[in-house]
C-alpha positions in Angstrom: -42.9 -16.9 15.8 -42.0 -13.0 16.1 -41.9 -10.9 12.9 -38.6 -9.4 11.8 -38.6 -5.8 10.9 -35.8 -4.5 8.7 -34.3 -0.7 9.0 -33.8 0.7 5.5 -30.0 1.8 4.9 -31.6 5.5 3.5 -32.5 6.1 7.2 -29.2 6.0 8.7 -27.7 9.2 10.4 -25.0 10.9 8.7 -22.5 12.7 10.9 -20.3 15.4 9.9 -17.5 14.5 12.0 -17.1 11.3 10.7 -13.6 10.1 9.7 -15.2 8.4 6.3 -16.5 11.7 5.1 -12.6 12.5 4.3 -12.0 13.6 1.0 -10.2 10.6 -1.0 -6.6 11.4 -1.7 -4.8 9.5 -4.8 -2.1 7.4 -4.2 0.7 7.7 -6.7 2.9 4.5 -7.0 6.5 5.0 -7.2 8.3 4.2 -10.3 11.2 1.9 -9.7 14.3 1.2 -12.0 17.4 -0.9 -11.7 20.0 0.4 -9.4 17.7 2.4 -7.5 18.5 2.9 -3.9 15.7 2.1 -1.3 15.3 1.4 2.2 12.9 -1.0 3.5 11.2 -1.0 7.2 12.4 -4.7 7.8 15.4 -5.4 5.6 17.2 -1.8 5.6 19.1 -0.2 2.8 19.3 -1.7 -0.7 19.8 -1.6 -4.4 17.4 -2.8 -6.9 18.7 -5.3 -9.3 15.6 -6.3 -11.1 12.1 -5.0 -11.9 9.2 -6.9 -13.0 6.8 -4.3 -14.4 4.4 -2.7 -11.9 4.2 -6.1 -9.8 7.5 -6.6 -8.3 11.0 -5.8 -7.8 14.2 -7.8 -6.7 16.3 -5.9 -4.2 19.9 -6.6 -3.0 20.1 -6.0 0.7 24.1 -7.1 0.8 23.4 -9.9 2.9 20.7 -11.6 0.8 18.6 -10.6 -2.3 14.5 -10.3 -1.6 11.7 -10.1 -4.2 9.2 -7.7 -2.9 5.6 -7.1 -4.5 4.5 -3.8 -5.2 3.0 -1.7 -3.7 5.0 -1.9 -0.6 4.3 0.6 2.1 7.6 -0.5 4.2 10.1 0.4 1.4 11.0 3.8 0.1 12.9 5.1 -2.7 15.8 7.2 -1.9 
C-alpha cells in the first residue's frame, strides 16, 4: 500500500482578488408592526395582521393569509 501525505491548511495560497476577502456587512433585520404594508415577491402586496416577535409575521394578502418566518429576503416593508 502507498503512503498518504497531507498538505497543511496553513500552506494554502491566499489571493487578494478572492471574493471571500470582502469585509463583512452587518445585516439589520427589519422591525415589523401590525398594520404595516409589505410586498412579497411571490404573494404580492399585503398588510401585517400579526407579529410573533422576531420569528414570524402573519400577512393578509387579500385572497389569503400567510405566516412568514423571519428573516425573509423576499418580503420588503413599504
